[in-house]
KOLSE-251188 format. One record per residue (C-alpha): chain; residue number from 1; residue in three letters; x, y, z. Coordinates in steps of 0.001 Angstrom, whole numbers, plus 524288, in hexadecimal, padded with zeros to 5 digits. Layout:
# residues N
  cadena  num  residuo     xx     yy     zz
       A  NUM      ALA      X      Y      Z
...
This chain:
# residues 427
  cadena  num  residuo     xx     yy     zz
       A    1      GLU  D2EB8  A7BEC  1F3B6
       A    2      ILE  D2EA8  A7D79  2032B
       A    3      GLY  D375C  A877D  2021B
       A    4      GLN  D2F30  A8FDF  1F8EB
       A    5      TRP  D253F  A8C4A  203A4
       A    6      LEU  D2DA5  A9208  20C78
       A    7      ALA  D30EF  A9D60  205ED
       A    8      GLU  D2351  AA0E2  203BB
       A    9      LEU  D20F3  AA133  21295
       A   10      ASP  D2A80  AAACE  214F0
       A   11      GLY  D2408  AB69E  21CDA
       A   12      ALA  D17BB  AAF69  21EDE
       A   13      GLU  D0F3A  AB1B7  228BB
       A   14      LEU  D0E2C  AA4EF  22F42
       A   15      ASP  D09F8  AA0C1  23DC9
       A   16      GLY  D104A  A9890  2483B
       A   17      LEU  D0F0F  A8CE2  242FF
       A   18      ASP  D10A9  A8D9F  23505
       A   19      ARG  D1C4E  A96FB  236C8
       A   20      ASP  D226D  A8B07  23FA7
       A   21      ILE  D2105  A827E  2328F
       A   22      VAL  D25EF  A8AAF  229FA
       A   23      ARG  D3227  A8D5A  23192
       A   24      LEU  D32F5  A7EA9  23303
       A   25      ALA  D31BF  A7D4C  2267F
       A   26      ARG  D3AEE  A871E  220B7
       A   27      ARG  D46BB  A81F9  229C3
       A   28      ASP  D449A  A746F  22674
       A   29      TRP  D4360  A7914  2180B
       A   30      GLU  D5039  A8212  21793
       A   31      ARG  D5979  A7741  21EBC
       A   32      VAL  D56F6  A6DAF  21400
       A   33      SER  D566B  A7821  2085A
       A   34      ARG  D640B  A7B45  20C76
       A   35      VAL  D6AC3  A702A  20933
       A   36      PRO  D6D12  A6E34  1FBC9
       A   37      GLN  D6628  A612C  1F4B8
       A   38      GLU  D74A1  A5CB1  1F1A8
       A   39      LEU  D774D  A5B05  20037
       A   40      ALA  D6A7E  A56C3  20545
       A   41      VAL  D6A03  A4B8A  1FAE1
       A   42      GLU  D7A8D  A4784  1FDE0
       A   43      ILE  D75C6  A4830  20D6D
       A   44      ALA  D6B61  A3F33  20BE3
       A   45      ARG  D73AD  A3630  2039D
       A   46      ALA  D7E87  A374E  20E14
       A   47      SER  D7567  A3386  21ADD
       A   48      THR  D716F  A26F5  21266
       A   49      ASP  D7F63  A2327  20FBE
       A   50      GLY  D8316  A2761  21CB9
       A   51      GLN  D7860  A1DD3  2233E
       A   52      GLU  D7BF6  A1241  21BB6
       A   53      SER  D899E  A1532  21DC1
       A   54      TRP  D8870  A1560  22C58
       A   55      GLN  D80B1  A08E9  22C75
       A   56      VAL  D8BD6  A0198  228EC
       A   57      ALA  D949E  A08B2  22EE6
       A   58      ARG  D8DBE  A06AE  23AB2
       A   59      ALA  D8CAC  9F84C  23892
       A   60      ASN  D9C5F  9F69A  23510
       A   61      ASP  DA0E8  A009C  23ED0
       A   62      ASP  DA686  A0623  23423
       A   63      PHE  DA813  A1631  235FE
       A   64      ALA  DB313  A1753  22BD3
       A   65      GLY  DA8D9  A11EE  2223C
       A   66      TYR  D9D6A  A1C85  22675
       A   67      ALA  DA62F  A27C9  2276E
       A   68      PRO  DA3D0  A2C71  2199E
       A   69      ALA  D96E3  A2CDD  2196D
       A   70      LEU  D9745  A340D  22674
       A   71      GLU  DA0C2  A3E70  2212A
       A   72      ARG  D95AD  A4030  2160F
       A   73      ASN  D8B48  A4385  21F30
       A   74      VAL  D932C  A4B9C  227E2
       A   75      LYS  D987B  A5412  21C17
       A   76      LEU  D8944  A547B  216C8
       A   77      ALA  D84AD  A576A  22470
       A   78      ALA  D8EC4  A641C  224C2
       A   79      GLU  D8AE0  A6714  21752
       A   80      ARG  D7C2C  A6760  219FC
       A   81      ALA  D7EA8  A6E33  22677
       A   82      ARG  D840C  A7A39  21E98
       A   83      CYS  D7664  A7B59  21755
       A   84      VAL  D6FD1  A7BAF  22156
       A   85      ALA  D7528  A80E3  22C12
       A   86      LEU  D6EEE  A9105  23177
       A   87      GLU  D7758  A9CEC  2345B
       A   88      GLY  D8069  A98AF  23F7F
       A   89      GLN  D7E1C  A89DE  240F5
       A   90      SER  D8801  A80A2  23F3B
       A   91      ARG  D8909  A72B8  23726
       A   92      TYR  D8445  A6B0F  24200
       A   93      GLU  D7A62  A72E7  24630
       A   94      ALA  D73F0  A7403  23A19
       A   95      LEU  D73AA  A65C9  239A2
       A   96      LEU  D6E46  A651A  2474F
       A   97      SER  D6287  A6F66  2426B
       A   98      ASP  D5E62  A6248  23A49
       A   99      TYR  D59E6  A5CBA  24658
       A  100      ASP  D5851  A67D9  24F7F
       A  101      PHE  D55CB  A74BE  24A62
       A  102      GLY  D5D45  A80DC  252E4
       A  103      LEU  D66B8  A781A  25A43
       A  104      ARG  D744F  A7E20  25C95
       A  105      GLY  D80F2  A7541  25BF9
       A  106      ALA  D8794  A7C7D  2660A
       A  107      ASP  D7B94  A7B08  26E19
       A  108      LEU  D7A24  A6CB1  26E6C
       A  109      ARG  D8B1C  A6DF1  27177
       A  110      VAL  D86BE  A73D3  27C08
       A  111      LEU  D7E05  A6ADD  27FB5
       A  112      PHE  D8330  A5F8D  27BE4
       A  113      GLY  D905A  A62E0  28549
       A  114      ALA  D8925  A65B7  290D4
       A  115      LEU  D8228  A596A  28E37
       A  116      GLU  D8D5E  A4F5A  28BFB
       A  117      GLN  D941A  A550E  297C1
       A  118      GLU  D89C1  A53BD  2A14C
       A  119      LEU  D86B1  A4632  29987
       A  120      ALA  D9461  A3F54  29757
       A  121      PRO  D9889  A3F76  2A6A5
       A  122      MET  D8AF6  A38BE  2AA79
       A  123      VAL  D8C81  A2C75  2A0C6
       A  124      GLY  D9507  A2537  2AA56
       A  125      GLU  D8E0E  A27B5  2B708
       A  126      ALA  D81FF  A2532  2B051
       A  127      SER  D8586  A1782  2A9D6
       A  128      ALA  D8944  A1541  2B831
       A  129      HIS  D7BEF  A1922  2BF85
       A  130      SER  D729F  A15C8  2B4E4
       A  131      PRO  D7838  A0BAC  2AB74
       A  132      ARG  D70BF  A0555  2A2F9
       A  133      HIS  D689E  9F90B  2A448
       A  134      ARG  D6647  9EF36  29B12
       A  135      LEU  D5973  9E83C  29A9E
       A  136      ALA  D57C7  9DE18  29082
       A  137      VAL  D48E7  9E255  28C05
       A  138      PRO  D425B  9D8A0  2809B
       A  139      GLY  D3E01  9E057  27444
       A  140      PRO  D313F  9DC6A  27667
       A  141      ALA  D30E7  9E112  283F0
       A  142      GLN  D35BB  9EE9F  27D77
       A  143      GLN  D2C5D  9ED79  27448
       A  144      ALA  D1FBD  9EB73  27C0B
       A  145      ALA  D26A9  9F5AB  2855D
       A  146      VAL  D280B  A0102  27A1C
       A  147      ALA  D19F4  9FF25  277B6
       A  148      GLY  D1302  9FF25  282C8
       A  149      THR  D1B82  A0AFE  2871D
       A  150      LEU  D18DB  A1318  27A11
       A  151      ALA  D0A1E  A0F00  27A2E
       A  152      ARG  D0BA0  A1726  2891A
       A  153      LEU  D105E  A216F  281F4
       A  154      GLY  D04BB  A21F9  2784E
       A  155      VAL  D0C17  A1B8D  26C7A
       A  156      GLU  D007E  A1400  266D0
       A  157      PRO  CFD95  A0C94  25985
       A  158      SER  CF432  A1493  25461
       A  159      SER  CFF37  A21F1  251A9
       A  160      TRP  D0C39  A19BB  25541
       A  161      ARG  D14B4  A0F38  250C8
       A  162      GLY  D1E95  A0898  2585C
       A  163      ASP  D2B01  9FF83  25168
       A  164      VAL  D3488  9FA18  25227
       A  165      SER  D421A  A00D0  24AF3
       A  166      ALA  D513C  9FE25  2494E
       A  167      HIS  D512F  A0B1C  25056
       A  168      PRO  D45B4  A1338  25721
       A  169      PHE  D4059  A1EC1  24FE7
       A  170      SER  D33A2  A25EF  24E14
       A  171      THR  D2B2A  A2A59  24435
       A  172      TRP  D1EA2  A3019  242C9
       A  173      ILE  D154C  A30B2  236DA
       A  174      GLY  D0D0A  A39F0  23C6F
       A  175      VAL  D073A  A3D23  24855
       A  176      ASP  CFE95  A3345  2492B
       A  177      ASP  D0A22  A2907  244F3
       A  178      THR  D1601  A26DC  24E9A
       A  179      ARG  D202C  A1CC0  24A28
       A  180      ILE  D296E  A17AD  2550A
       A  181      THR  D331E  A0EA4  2562C
       A  182      THR  D3DCF  A0771  25F77
       A  183      ARG  D478B  9FCA1  25EBE
       A  184      TYR  D4718  9F22F  26893
       A  185      GLY  D5510  9EB73  26E0D
       A  186      ASP  D5256  9DE48  273C9
       A  187      GLY  D565E  9E076  282C4
       A  188      ASP  D57BF  9EF2F  2814A
       A  189      VAL  D4D48  9F934  28537
       A  190      GLU  D5161  A0511  27CF8
       A  191      SER  D44B9  A0302  27549
       A  192      LEU  D3D25  A0901  2828E
       A  193      LEU  D45C4  A154C  28059
       A  194      SER  D4500  A1692  27025
       A  195      SER  D359B  A1390  27044
       A  196      LEU  D34B2  A2070  27865
       A  197      HIS  D3E10  A281A  27128
       A  198      GLU  D366F  A26D4  2648D
       A  199      TYR  D29C6  A27DC  26A93
       A  200      GLY  D2E71  A35FA  27012
       A  201      HIS  D314D  A3913  26108
       A  202      SER  D2453  A3530  25CD3
       A  203      LEU  D1DFC  A3B30  26803
       A  204      TYR  D242C  A4854  26449
       A  205      GLU  D1E8D  A46F5  255CC
       A  206      ARG  D1201  A4495  2598F
       A  207      GLN  D0F58  A500B  2631E
       A  208      VAL  D14F6  A5A86  25899
       A  209      ASP  D0A4D  A63C4  2566B
       A  210      PRO  CFFC1  A5F81  24C60
       A  211      ALA  D00F3  A6B38  24635
       A  212      PHE  D0D23  A6A42  241DD
       A  213      ALA  D0A32  A5D10  239D5
       A  214      ARG  D0FD8  A5D4C  22C0D
       A  215      THR  D168C  A6B2A  22E39
       A  216      SER  D26EB  A6DCF  23025
       A  217      LEU  D21D6  A6EF0  23F98
       A  218      ALA  D1F70  A5FA8  24096
       A  219      GLY  D27E4  A5649  2473A
       A  220      GLY  D30E0  A58D7  252FE
       A  221      THR  D39FF  A6407  250FD
       A  222      SER  D4718  A5F8B  25286
       A  223      MET  D4EEB  A5154  2558C
       A  224      SER  D5160  A54E2  2635E
       A  225      ILE  D44C1  A594A  2684B
       A  226      HIS  D3FFC  A4D60  261BA
       A  227      GLU  D4AB9  A4425  2681D
       A  228      SER  D47A7  A4B9B  274C9
       A  229      GLN  D38B5  A4582  27475
       A  230      SER  D3E93  A3886  27137
       A  231      LYS  D4905  A39E6  27C4E
       A  232      LEU  D3EED  A3E01  285DA
       A  233      TRP  D36B4  A314A  283BA
       A  234      GLU  D4338  A2983  28472
       A  235      ASN  D49D3  A30AF  2906A
       A  236      HIS  D3F0E  A367B  29812
       A  237      VAL  D3555  A2DD8  295D7
       A  238      ALA  D3ABA  A2010  29245
       A  239      ARG  D444F  A20B6  29B5A
       A  240      SER  D3F10  A26BE  2A717
       A  241      PRO  D3D79  A1DE8  2B3F4
       A  242      ALA  D2E7D  A2023  2B356
       A  243      PHE  D2CB9  A1CD8  2A6A8
       A  244      ALA  D36B9  A0E67  2A7C6
       A  245      HIS  D2AEF  A0A95  2B25B
       A  246      VAL  D21A0  A0AD8  2A369
       A  247      LEU  D2C1E  A04CC  29AA2
       A  248      SER  D2ED1  9FAAE  2A43D
       A  249      GLN  D20EA  9F55A  2A4E9
       A  250      GLU  D1EE6  9F705  29589
       A  251      LEU  D2BAE  9EC70  29649
       A  252      GLU  D2350  9E38C  29FCF
       A  253      ASN  D1810  9E53B  29653
       A  254      GLY  D2164  9E10F  28D36
       A  255      GLY  D289C  9D4A8  2950A
       A  256      PHE  D3353  9DC8E  29ACC
       A  257      SER  D3293  9DE80  2A876
       A  258      VAL  D3D58  9E9D6  2ACE0
       A  259      SER  D3C51  9F36F  2B84D
       A  260      ALA  D39C8  A0123  2B537
       A  261      GLY  D4722  A0401  2BBC7
       A  262      GLU  D4E57  9FC21  2B3E0
       A  263      LEU  D48CB  9FEA0  2A70E
       A  264      HIS  D4C93  A0E06  2AB76
       A  265      ALA  D5A62  A0964  2ADFD
       A  266      SER  D5B61  A032D  2A0AA
       A  267      LEU  D55FA  A1065  2996B
       A  268      VAL  D5E6A  A19BE  29F6E
       A  269      GLY  D6A06  A12E6  2A28F
       A  270      VAL  D7650  A192A  29DFD
       A  271      GLU  D80EE  A11A8  29660
       A  272      PRO  D8A63  A162B  28D4F
       A  273      SER  D8A49  A1175  27FDC
       A  274      PRO  D8FC8  A1752  272D6
       A  275      VAL  D8166  A1323  26CA3
       A  276      ARG  D7A7F  A200A  26AE9
       A  277      VAL  D6C59  A1AA9  26AC9
       A  278      SER  D6DA6  A123C  274FA
       A  279      ALA  D72B5  A1C46  27F3B
       A  280      ASP  D6DFE  A1EB9  28C32
       A  281      PRO  D66B5  A2C11  28F2B
       A  282      LEU  D7314  A31C6  294B5
       A  283      THR  D7C7A  A2D1A  28B01
       A  284      TYR  D7567  A3012  27EB5
       A  285      PRO  D75B4  A3E84  27FBC
       A  286      LEU  D860F  A3C2E  27E88
       A  287      HIS  D854B  A3489  273D3
       A  288      ILE  D7D88  A3FE1  26AEE
       A  289      ILE  D87CD  A4A56  27131
       A  290      LEU  D917F  A417D  26A6D
       A  291      ARG  D8CCD  A41B2  25CB9
       A  292      PHE  D8856  A4E0B  25E2F
       A  293      GLU  D9512  A5384  25FD8
       A  294      LEU  D9A2C  A4B83  25504
       A  295      GLU  D91A9  A4D80  24A60
       A  296      LEU  D9400  A5C94  24D11
       A  297      ALA  DA277  A599F  24BB8
       A  298      LEU  D9FBA  A52FB  23E90
       A  299      ILE  D979B  A5D12  2376A
       A  300      GLU  D9FB5  A69F2  23ED5
       A  301      GLY  DAB47  A6169  238C8
       A  302      ASP  DB22B  A5F27  24481
       A  303      LEU  DB15A  A5142  24475
       A  304      ALA  DB54E  A4910  2386E
       A  305      VAL  DAE34  A3CF1  2357C
       A  306      SER  DB980  A3306  236BC
       A  307      ASP  DBAE7  A388A  2459B
       A  308      LEU  DADF2  A351B  24A04
       A  309      PRO  DB064  A27A9  25031
       A  310      ALA  DBA2A  A2CDB  257D5
       A  311      ALA  DB2BB  A37F8  25B19
       A  312      TRP  DA7CC  A308C  25F2D
       A  313      ARG  DAE26  A283B  267A4
       A  314      ASP  DB5B7  A3286  26E84
       A  315      GLY  DA786  A39F2  271AB
       A  316      MET  D9FBE  A2BE3  2767D
       A  317      ARG  DACFD  A2A98  280B3
       A  318      ARG  DAB4D  A383B  2851A
       A  319      LEU  D9D7F  A3A45  285F8
       A  320      ILE  D98F0  A2A90  289B3
       A  321      GLY  DA5FE  A265E  28DC9
       A  322      ILE  DA517  A1A5D  285B6
       A  323      ASP  DAD4F  A14D4  279D5
       A  324      VAL  DA625  A11D3  26DD9
       A  325      PRO  DAB2A  A0443  26902
       A  326      SER  DA718  A07BF  25923
       A  327      ASP  DA212  A11AF  24F75
       A  328      ALA  D968A  A0960  24CB8
       A  329      LEU  D9305  A0CE0  25C83
       A  330      GLY  D986C  A1B88  25B0B
       A  331      CYS  D98EA  A2493  2514D
       A  332      LEU  D91D8  A1AFC  24626
       A  333      GLN  D85F1  A17CE  24F66
       A  334      ASP  D7D1E  A237D  24AFF
       A  335      VAL  D76BE  A24A3  23CE4
       A  336      HIS  D74B2  A3294  23F28
       A  337      TRP  D828F  A35FA  238D2
       A  338      ALA  D801F  A2CB6  22E5D
       A  339      ALA  D73B1  A333E  22A51
       A  340      GLY  D79D2  A404F  229D3
       A  341      SER  D72C7  A4526  236E5
       A  342      PHE  D7A68  A4E41  23DE9
       A  343      GLY  D7546  A565D  24948
       A  344      TYR  D6A55  A4AAD  24B1F
       A  345      PHE  D721A  A4635  25719
       A  346      PRO  D6FE1  A50FA  261E4
       A  347      SER  D6183  A503F  26101
       A  348      TYR  D646D  A436A  269C3
       A  349      ALA  D6957  A48D6  275A8
       A  350      LEU  D61D6  A55A3  27246
       A  351      GLY  D565F  A4D55  273A4
       A  352      CYS  D596B  A47E1  28233
       A  353      LEU  D5BF9  A5376  28841
       A  354      ILE  D4F89  A5ACD  2802E
       A  355      ALA  D476E  A4F8D  2865B
       A  356      ALA  D4D8D  A513D  2958E
       A  357      GLN  D4AAF  A6126  29228
       A  358      LEU  D3CA5  A5DC9  28FAE
       A  359      TRP  D3A94  A52AD  2990E
       A  360      GLU  D3E3D  A5B8E  2A4A0
       A  361      LYS  D3565  A65BF  29E5B
       A  362      LEU  D2AC9  A5CA9  29D03
       A  363      GLU  D2ADD  A5746  2AAF7
       A  364      ALA  D2BA0  A64AC  2B109
       A  365      GLU  D1ED6  A6892  2AB2A
       A  366      THR  D186E  A5B11  2AB01
       A  367      GLY  D1D2A  A55E1  2B7E3
       A  368      SER  D2712  A4A40  2B805
       A  369      ARG  D2140  A3FB9  2AE97
       A  370      GLU  D2672  A3407  2B88F
       A  371      GLU  D1A5D  A2F46  2BCD0
       A  372      ASP  D14AD  A2F5E  2AF2E
       A  373      LEU  D1F73  A27DE  2A91D
       A  374      ARG  D1EA7  A1D04  2B446
       A  375      THR  D107A  A199E  2ACBE
       A  376      GLY  D14D4  A1DFE  29EAA
       A  377      GLU  D0C30  A2A60  29EE9
       A  378      VAL  D1234  A336D  2957A
       A  379      GLY  D0811  A3CA0  29084
       A  380      ALA  D0BE1  A48DE  29847
       A  381      ILE  D1920  A4848  28FF5
       A  382      GLN  D1346  A45A4  2846C
       A  383      ARG  D0B27  A5161  2857E
       A  384      TRP  D1675  A5B27  28BBF
       A  385      LEU  D1F3F  A576B  28022
       A  386      GLY  D1265  A585A  2754D
       A  387      GLU  D11F9  A680E  27BC7
       A  388      HIS  D202A  A6B8B  27D69
       A  389      VAL  D265C  A65D1  27287
       A  390      HIS  D2001  A5CFA  26A0A
       A  391      ARG  D14B8  A6692  26370
       A  392      TYR  D1E58  A70CB  25FC3
       A  393      GLY  D240D  A67C9  253E0
       A  394      ARG  D2E96  A6C80  24CFE
       A  395      ARG  D2A40  A7ADF  25221
       A  396      LEU  D3445  A7DDE  25B80
       A  397      ASP  D4284  A7870  2580E
       A  398      THR  D4A28  A70A4  26344
       A  399      ASN  D4F83  A7CC6  26B75
       A  400      GLU  D418E  A84EA  26D3B
       A  401      LEU  D3A31  A7725  26F94
       A  402      ILE  D43A1  A755E  27B71
       A  403      GLU  D41D3  A80E6  28054
       A  404      THR  D3219  A8304  27DA7
       A  405      ALA  D3035  A7435  28330
       A  406      THR  D3A49  A766D  290A0
       A  407      GLY  D3C24  A84CC  290AB
       A  408      ARG  D4B23  A8275  290C8
       A  409      PRO  D53C4  A804E  285E2
       A  410      LEU  D5A63  A7464  284AC
       A  411      GLU  D6305  A6E45  28EDD
       A  412      ALA  D6973  A644C  29629
       A  413      GLY  D64A6  A6485  2A1AD
       A  414      PRO  D59CB  A5BC4  2A17E
       A  415      PHE  D5F2C  A5210  29A49
       A  416      LEU  D6B04  A4F94  2A52E
       A  417      ARG  D60CD  A50D0  2AEF7
       A  418      TYR  D5867  A44B7  2A894
       A  419      LEU  D6541  A3F1D  2A811
       A  420      ALA  D6B39  A3FB4  2B6BC
       A  421      PRO  D64AF  A33C2  2BB5A
       A  422      LEU  D6D9A  A2B41  2B32B
       A  423      ALA  D7964  A31CB  2B947
       A  424      CYS  D7395  A3161  2C6A9
       A  425      ARG  D7621  A4128  2C5F7
       A  426      GLY  D6AB4  A48CD  2CD27
       A  427      SER  D6306  A50F2  2C465
């Protein structure tokens, strides 16, 4: 029926908003309709089976037991890619378009290659210059600090919920009903970062132009832009030296005393780790570059599933300089491939880069945010993001939105300048 409705609209004279609604609806429908029903069913079953197999394999550090499920997912993803690929697209690019329409694999190779060349040599000196400091923050103090900090940002009970989950996530039922969660590890400070990370995702959805509600334009335009919003609040707000004064004050309100300087050192300290989700801001993109390289090779047929563990270990030594002690802490740590999600990982690193580029433009136009962040005042940040990023919804794709917001194509320079203080390098 949707296809028939779209066909009836061919040649119709539509205004700008309706034209974009139809354009996005047609694009979404065409991608889905190119996949045969039998293949779609098999992909769904393989995703469910793959996740169950992965859970068991990860618990038992048993890659061999999981490999058949992964081989099945790789094969099906490649088949689906052949169905949805546009003219000139590689199989991997076709899958990348599920998450970031318009991005090209060749461009990512160049961008990530340049990023690797800069970041990998920085790991050692940054670890020495800015080591991670551990803080034994009790869970109740973390919860009090998270609640107090989010309240400063406008999270109030009439239209927000904040809850606990095994893995932080955010969801939105409507513009005035937003749910965010975090987790609290006793003696940790990850919750201070993850709560603002999820806030960034939710604020994006809340500030999309209301005229787009219940249309194909509503919602964030891509995974990398969405991740840029969460990373902007995590990296450039929560990890800023100025905002550490707010976080330390909120921790003190919860019964834990720590100086702003000591807290900031804990939030930005560099410590190479085999685990992506606990990685510091410098090594995190290197974790993603490894996953990008490997999933690209899997989909394009250049890497056999059986060779994945060894390739993973080699990549970790090359990129981060550490040995992976087990497959559970290596190629079994993420659920994405087990669920059949290929092309998803790049958005995590791209989000870091886009966030830094947006932040530089934001400060160029509004002035330094340091004094406001020291007191927890974020209204100017919220308004700038709403005007230059959020309001567009899906109307602009990733590359067009970056250029519209910053006046430049995506580049690594702003992110490298953000990281420079960790390695004691000049900006």
